[in-house]
N, C-alpha and C positions, 0 to 999 in steps of 0.2 A: 573557562571554557572547558579544562580537563573536566573538572567536577563535573560539573554541567552532562558531559555523556555520561560518566562515571554515574548521576544520581539515577539517570534517567533506564542504561542497563539494568538497573537495581533494581528500578517500577518493573520493568516487561519483568525480568524473571520472577518478579514473586505474583504479578499477573500470571504468569503462565504457572508457576507454583497453587498458587491458591485454587486457580480454577480447574484443574484437575477435583479439589475436591469439592468444590461449591458450582461448577457450572453451570449455568443457566439455558442457557445453551450455545449451540458449539453449529458451525457455516462452514462445510464446505466449498468454495467460488469457484469458478474460472468466468475467461472471459477477455480483454483485451489489456495490450502496456503500451498507455500513450506519453514518451517525451517532450522535452515541451523549454521552453523558456520564454514562458510569459503565462497567464490564466489562461489569457487570449487564445492559443494557440492551443494548450491543452483541450481548451473543453471545441478548436475545431475539430482535432483529432478526436477524443472521444464521438463526437457524432460519426466523424469518419471513420472509426472501428463501428455502434454502431447501425450504419446506416446500410456497407458495404464488407462490413468483416471484413475489414485491411486492417493489419492492423496485428503485432508480435502476440500469440497466447502466451498468459500468464494464469496462475492457477491460485491459488490462497485460502487460509480459514481465518474464523474470527472465534475466536471463544469468547461470551460473555456472558460478566457475571453483577449482574445488578446494574449502579454508577460505572463502572469500571468496562475493560473488554483489555484484548491482549486483540494485534492485525497482524497478519504476517502475507507476504505478496515475493512472489518470483514468474521473472519472465526468464524467457531462456532462447538464445539465441537471436539477442533481439543486436540491434547497431547501439554500442555507448559511445557518447560525447562526455569528452572530459570536460570543465570550467570553462574553456572558453568556449565553447560549443562544436569543438571540432569534430568529427567520428574523429574516434580511433583504435575501432576494433569491435568485432562481432566479440557477447557474452551475456555474462549470464546476469541481473541482479536481484538479489531478493533483499526486501525491506521487513523487519518489526518493532512496530509500535508500540506501544499504551494511551491508550485512549481515556476522556471523558463520555460517554455514552447518553449524548443528551435527547430528552425523549419528551420535545413541549407541549404536544397538542396528547392526548389520548384517544388509544389503539378501538376505534370503530370499525376495520375491517382490516385495514391500510394504515401503516403508523409509519409515519417520517420520523428519520431519528439525522441528528448530528453527530461529528464524532470530530472531536480536537486531541491530541494528544504530541507527541514527540518518540521517536526512534532511534534507530540508524539503519541507511541503504547499505552493503557492502556487494557487494559490484568486482566480478572477474573475466579481463577480457584479452583474447589475443589480438596483436599488435599489428598483425598483418595473417593472414588464411594462413597464406602463402606459406608461410617462413614456421617453421618448430622452437625457435628460436623464441619471442618476445611474452613472456605470460605479465598481464598487470594482474593487483589484486587493493581495491581500494576499501577505503571505511568512512564514512558520512555519518554525520549527525546529522540527523533531521527532523522538524517540524511536520506534524498529520495534520489533515485534517479532511472532514466527506461527506459526505450530504447521500442518504442514504435510504430507503425501505422496505420494510418487511410487511407481507401477509403472514399471519395462521389461519391455522384449522388445527386447534387440537395441537400435539406437543410436535407435528409439521409443519414447516412453513414454507416459502419464498423470499425471501433478501436481495435486492435490488442497490447499487453504494457506485460513487465515483470518487474516490481517495486520492492523494494528494500528497506524494515525499517530497515537503523542499528544503533546499541545500545550497548554502553556502555558493558563487560563481566565482572564478578568478578574479574581477574585481568587488570580492567581498561582500558582494548584495545578496541578500537570499531570493534567488529568482530563479534559481533550477531547479526544475519539474521533474519530477518521474509519477506521472498517475494513471490507477490501474480500476476498467469502466467490470464492473464485472456482476454477473449472478451466480445464484447458487441457492443449495439447497438449506435446510436450520433445522436441528433442531434441538425439543426444549426436553431439557430434564425432568 
């Protein structure tokens, strides 16, 4: 498992390093963060964020270059849950992943896409907001996937996507979800 983490981290570093010189597009994203312990809970949470604008503000960036993409997402001031799904404090979550950008349908005006990859989640939290003592930091390997669509008008466009960082819970099952529903400006290179 440690080797898999190191390979994923190295792949993410290559994506970022290579993207500076060969990026096809860069996207700045903003949206909502949706934690959950099942896909249905993430789906209902994403609908709630989209309809009522409730949820934790999140920021993100995507660097596309062909079939590969680097994805970055950040949520601040959110309630962090441990692997047992218990609230353990307020904190920040940063996710970074290297993805395959799969575009099965040719672009007409709108082009849908799928994302599949892996990366890591970095979580920092205060165990008790009223006390200055306990600060926790966690780092978890995560599978990353999502769906999205973009519209490009020349070198400028708009992208919208729902992505999910999935990691293991206390029972060693892949059902700890950290999803991001985002929309943003996409700049072609």
